[in-house]
N, C-alpha and C positions, 0 to 999 in steps of 0.2 A: 620477599622471594616470590617470583611468579610461578604459579602452579603449572606443571608440565601438561601440555595438551595431548592426551592420549585418546584413542578411540573409546575406551571405556568411560573416561571422564566426560567426553563430549555427549555420549548417549545418556549418561547419568544426569548431567546438567539439564539436558533437554527434557528428560522425564520429570524433573522437578519444576520446570517452568510453569506449566499450565495444566496440571492434572485434572482440575475441575472442568475446564473448557474442552480439553482434548483427552478424554479417558483412554480411548483406544491407542492413539498416537503415543501417549505417555506410558501406557503399559508395555507397548512393544519396545519403546526406547529402554525402559527398565530391564526388559528381558535381554536385550542385546548387551547392556552394561553388565549384567550378571553372567552372561554367557557369550563372550565375543565371537565364538565360533559361528554364531548366527549372522555375523556381519561378513561372512566369507565372500559374498559378491562384491564387497567394497575393496578387496585386496588390491594393493597397488596404488590406490588413490591417496592423495595427501590428506592428512587428518585436519579437517576443518569443521566449524560449527554446524554446517549444513548437511553433513553426511546422513543424519537421520531422515531429513527431507528427501535427499537423493535416493535413498534406499526405498522409502515408502512410495515415492513417485514411480519408481520402476515397478514395484509390486502392483500399484494401481493400474499402470499401463498394461501390464500383462493380464490382470484380472478382467480388464475391459475388452481386450482384443483376442488373446490366444488361450486364455485359461478361464473362459467364462464358465460359470457354473461351479467353480471350485468352492468348497465349504468356507474358505476364508472370506469370500465376498459377503457372507451373511453377517460379518462383524463390521462391515464398512457402511456407514450411513449414506455415504456418497454413491454407493452402489445399490441402495435400497434395502440394505440389511438392517436388522433390528436387534441382533444379539449383543452388540457393543463389546465391552471389555469383560465378558463373562469368563468363567473358569476354563473354558476350552480354547480361548483366544491364542495363548502362547503356543500350545501344542499344534494347533492348526497352522499357525504362522510358521513354525519350525518345519512342519511337513511340506508346506508350500515352497519354502526356500530350498529344501533338499530336492524336491521334484523338479524345480526349474532353475537350478543353480547356474547352468551355462547361459541360459537366456537372460537371467537377471544380471549376470556379470556383464554381458554385452550392453544391456540397457543402462546400467549405472555408469558405464564408461562413456556412452554416447549422449546421455541426456542429463542435464542438471534441472533442478526444480525451477519453475517460472510462475510467478504470482502476479495477479492484478485484480484485487477485489474491489469492485466499484463502491462498496460500503464506505470507504474512507472519504469519498467526496461529500458525504452527508455532513461531515464535520466542517468542511469548507463552506457549505452553502450559506450559513448565516453571515459569513464574511463576504461572500459574493453579493448577497442581497444588500448588505450594508454599503459596500462599494458602489453598487448601482444606484442606491438612494442618494449617495453623496455627489454623484457626477452624472450629468445628463448624457454623456457620450456612451454609445454601445461598447461593450467589453470585447477585447480580443484576448482570448485565453492562451497562455504559454505555460504548458505543463512540463515540469522538470522530472525526468526519469519516468516517463509515461508507460513503459512496458508495452501493453497491447492497446493503450489509448482508452481503456474502459472508464477511466476517471477524467477523461478530457471532454466528456459530454454531460456536464452536470445539469444543463438546461433541458436535456432530453429525459431526465428521470423525475419521479415524484418523490416527495419526502413526507414522512409522518413523524412529527416531533411530539414527544410525550413528556409530561412532567406532572407528578402526583396524579390528580384525577382529570387532567386536561390533555387534549390532543389537538394539535393544529396540523392540518394537511396542506401541502403546497404541491400543485400539479398532480393531484391525486388520480387523474384519469390516465396516467402513463402506465405502460406495461410493467415497468420496474419501479416500485415504490420502496425507498430506503427508509429504515427506521433508525431514529436516534433519540436517546433520552437526554433532555435538557435539564441541567441543574443550575443553581445560582440565580442570577438575574434573568429576566426575560430579554432575549435579544431584540433590539430595535429593528424594525423594517423586515422582519422575517419573511413576510409574504410579498415584499416589493418585487415588481417584475424585473427579471434579469434578462436584458437583451444581449445576445452574443452575436457579434458580427463575423467572427472567425475564430479559428483555434489552430494551434500547432503543438506538437509534442517533441520534446528533445529526449533522445535515448541513445546510448552507445550501441545497444543490441536489441532493437525492438522486437516484440512478439508479433509475427505476421498473422493477422486474423484471416487472411485469404489462403493460408496453407493448412490443409487438414491435419497434417502430422504435428504442426506446431500448436494448433488448437487442441489436439488430443493431449499434448504434453501440458498445456495450461490447465486443462480440466483434471488431468491426473495429479497435478501438483496440489490440488485442494486436499487438505489433510482429511483422513477418512471419517472423522467425526462431524465435519462441517457441511452437511447437506444443504443448509440454507445458503452458505457461501457459493456452492456449486450452482444453485438455482439463480443467484444474482449474476454470476458469471455468464450463465447461458442466456439470460435475458439481456444482459449488456452486449454480449456478442451479437445477438439478433439486431441490435440497434446500430451496429457499426456500418451497415449498408445504407443507413438513412442520413448520415452526417458526413460532410466533407471534412477531411483532416489532413493537415500538412505535417510531414515528418522531417525533422532535422536530425540526421544520424551522425553520431560522433561524440567526442568528449564534450561535456556540458560547457566548459569554459571556452572551448574552441568554436562552438557553433552558436552559442547564445547571442553574440553581437549581430550576426547575420539574421537570426530569427527576429530580433527586435527591429532591425533596420527595415525589414520587409513589411512591417505592419503599417497600413495606410494612415495618413493623417486623419484626424477626426475620430479615431478609435482610441480607447483607453486600454493599453496593455495591462493585463493582470498576470504576473508571473507567480506561479505557485508550485509547491511540492511538499512532500512529506518524507522526512528522514533521508534527505538528499545531501544537505550541506554537511552533515556529520561524516559523510564518506569522502569529502574533499580534503579533510585534515588540514595540513599547513597551507593548502591552496585556497582556503575559504576567503581570505581577504580579496582575492582577485574577483570573486563573484560580485561583491558590493561595488568594486571599481567598475565592472562592466555595466551594471545598472546605471551608475552615475554617468559614465561615458556615453550612454545612449542619448543623453541630452534632451530627454523628453519627459512628459508626464507619464507616470506609470504607478502601479500599486504592486507591492511584493507581499504575498501571503505565504506563510510557512507553518508547518507543524513540526517542530524541532524542540530540543532543549534550548531555552533562550540564549544561552552562552554561544550556541552555534549559529544563531540567526541574528537576534538583536545585538549580540556581542560584537558584530561587525560595524555597528554604527553608534554604539552606546557603551558607556562604562557604568550604567545604572546597576545597583546591587542585584536586581532580579536576574541579570544576565550572568551573574557569577555564582549565585547561591542555590538556584533551583535547577536541578537536572531533569525534572519531569518535562514531558512534551507539552508545549503550549501552542495554541493557535495565535500567531502574531501577524501584525500588519504594519507595513512601512510605506509611506506615500512620498513619491518624488514629484517635484515640479521643475521642469526644465533641467533635469539632471541633478537636482539638489534635494536632499532629504528635508522634508518640511514637517513630518510627524511620524511618530512610531508608537506602537501600543501593543500590549498583551491583551488579547481579547478573551481567551478562555484557556482553561486547563483541559487537555485532550486525552481521553482514554486510549491506551495503546492498542486496544482491540477494536476501536472505532465504534464503541457501543454508546458512549455518552460524551457530553461536552459540558463543562462547568463554566458558564458565561460570567465573566468578571472583568470587564474592560478597564484597563488602567493605562494612562499615558506613560511613556518612557522618555526620559531626558536624552536628547541627542547630544553626544559629546565627542563625536569624531566624524 
């Protein structure tokens, strides 16, 4: 029997998800679960899993613009606060909601949370470097679900890979250096030069980085505990003016064929995305068909449960039994799959990568 989705249940579940990583966010979710009256600004909205993010985004927007100096800001690390989830947090939160009920109601009605943390691209970098080492052609990046395009510029960032007592830095002179813990085997070719000849992003509703209001929403969507994430977002936003980017706006399966067709000969398309295919549901097989129909050499990288990615081209047991996110790679030659592999187990928070490359039998 499926558990009924209620507002209280949504906030309770979100409170339990990441209390160690998000103490303020989790404590406020627990407060709303215990006292649903605190969610009054959400009245009239459908009950969905993202309601806590929507409410906290509206709170952050207001604290940044119209309610600066309110005591609640002292609990938000993203606003420079250091009080965290101390004993005064819930009472201060309740007072803020009461004082700004009407404005918060309007903000949650008009704004949903929008995210694009560039940290995720650090998990893809070993695969980009491996791809570049295997093929002499410059890469043409095709990001799926790129939001603001902050993860479409991996060659513009630096990387600091740590394991035990060793650190390896790639492009360490860049303004934004992303950290990633490596576990398992040492990735081959980690420091190999990655030449990017062009890049495009596919998204149904992209985040416009040239619109101040949209950028404000992106920054406010960063959960109150994650000051480091906000720093990454700000540095990545500063980089958007330095890199040309082509947008293909629309449904992924509708616009992907044209995006691939526009890539010049002599370039190797690298199609990549994180937690995208899981959202296609029964339409997933069409994605693999489009890659084959392109009729060209390309590499497809994904961070998904293997059943959602490699399951499209293989019936290998790994695609059926492991629901954890893996970094996977599939290579096409003239529209035909010639190799597939799981490269690593990927932490859902983007903090580490367990490198353990294994070939996967192609069975479909």
